[in-house]
C-alpha positions in Angstrom: -33.0 0.0 -52.6 -35.2 -2.8 -53.9 -34.1 -6.4 -54.3 -35.9 -9.0 -56.3 -36.5 -12.6 -55.4 -37.1 -14.8 -58.3 -40.1 -17.6 -57.8 -41.0 -19.9 -60.4 -44.6 -19.5 -59.7 -45.0 -15.8 -58.9 -42.1 -14.4 -61.0 -40.1 -11.6 -59.5 -40.8 -10.4 -56.0 -39.8 -7.0 -55.0 -38.4 -6.9 -51.4 -37.2 -3.7 -49.8 -34.2 -3.5 -47.5 -36.4 -3.7 -44.2 -37.8 -7.0 -45.5 -34.4 -8.4 -46.4 -33.1 -7.8 -42.8 -36.4 -9.8 -41.5 -35.8 -12.5 -44.0 -32.0 -12.8 -43.1 -32.8 -13.1 -39.3 -31.9 -16.3 -37.5 -35.6 -16.8 -36.4 -36.9 -16.5 -40.0 -34.1 -18.8 -41.3 -35.0 -21.7 -39.1 -38.2 -21.9 -41.0 -36.1 -23.2 -44.0 -35.9 -26.6 -42.5 -39.8 -27.1 -42.0 -41.2 -29.6 -44.5 -45.0 -29.7 -44.9 -44.9 -33.2 -46.7 -42.7 -35.4 -44.4 -39.8 -36.6 -46.3 -40.2 -34.7 -49.6 -39.0 -31.2 -50.3 
């Protein structure tokens, strides 16, 4: 089963179940808090 992530720049991005499991892992989710431009999001 393929899921789709909506991205404002790239449109719909197809993701299979194996990739979803990787994205939902705790190691991957820690990357959410990384900011490249200091205080901006």
